[in-house]
C-alpha positions in Angstrom: -25.4 -14.0 -7.8 -25.7 -12.4 -3.8 -27.6 -13.6 -1.0 -29.2 -11.6 1.5 -29.4 -14.1 5.2 -31.5 -11.8 7.1 -34.4 -11.5 3.6 -33.4 -14.9 2.0 -33.0 -13.0 -1.2 -30.7 -13.9 -3.9 -30.0 -10.9 -6.1 -28.0 -11.9 -9.6 -25.3 -10.0 -11.0 -24.4 -9.4 -14.3 -20.5 -8.5 -15.1 -20.8 -4.7 -14.6 -22.7 -5.6 -11.1 -19.3 -8.2 -10.3 -17.5 -4.7 -11.0 -19.3 -2.6 -9.0 -19.2 -5.1 -6.1 -15.8 -5.4 -6.3 -15.5 -1.6 -5.8 -17.7 -1.0 -2.6 -15.9 0.3 0.1 -12.7 0.3 1.1 -12.0 0.3 -2.8 -13.9 3.5 -3.6 -15.1 5.7 -1.2 -17.7 7.6 -3.1 -19.8 7.3 -6.2 -17.6 9.7 -8.7 -14.5 7.8 -7.4 -16.7 4.6 -8.5 -18.1 6.2 -11.7 -14.8 7.0 -12.7 -13.0 3.8 -12.4 -16.1 1.7 -14.7 -15.7 4.6 -17.1 -12.2 3.8 -17.6 -12.9 0.3 -18.5 -16.0 0.6 -20.8 -14.8 3.6 -23.2 -18.4 3.7 -25.2 -20.8 4.2 -22.2 -20.6 8.1 -20.8 -20.0 8.4 -17.6 -23.5 9.8 -17.1 -24.9 7.2 -17.9 -22.4 4.8 -15.6 -23.2 7.0 -12.6 -27.5 6.5 -13.5 -26.9 2.7 -13.6 -24.2 2.4 -10.2 -26.9 4.6 -8.2 -29.5 2.7 -8.9 -27.7 -0.8 -8.6 -26.6 0.7 -5.6 -30.3 1.4 -4.7 -31.2 -1.9 -5.1 -28.6 -3.4 -3.3 -29.6 -1.2 -0.6 -33.4 -2.0 -0.7 -32.9 -5.6 -0.5 -30.7 -5.9 2.8 -27.4 -6.7 0.5 -25.7 -3.5 2.0 -26.1 -0.8 4.3 -26.2 3.1 3.3 -23.9 5.0 5.8 -25.1 8.1 3.6 -28.4 8.8 1.8 -27.1 8.1 -1.9 -28.4 11.3 -2.5 -25.0 12.7 -1.3 -23.2 10.7 -3.6 -21.4 8.7 -1.0 -21.2 4.8 -1.6 -23.1 2.8 0.9 
């Protein structure tokens, strides 16, 4: 569970969401790097699907004020 102190929003995350959270910078610097690490853990999921899920999750984090994007997600950098 994540909590935004600025918006007072609770944001529930599952196991994969927690892995993505742990891979935020400085652990990784790009979405490609993050996807590669997750793909090595989840062999049964195509990397293309992992990328879609990661980008969607990161966008939700940004929208809910839980992370700040330094570059647009379209540039494939992690917030």
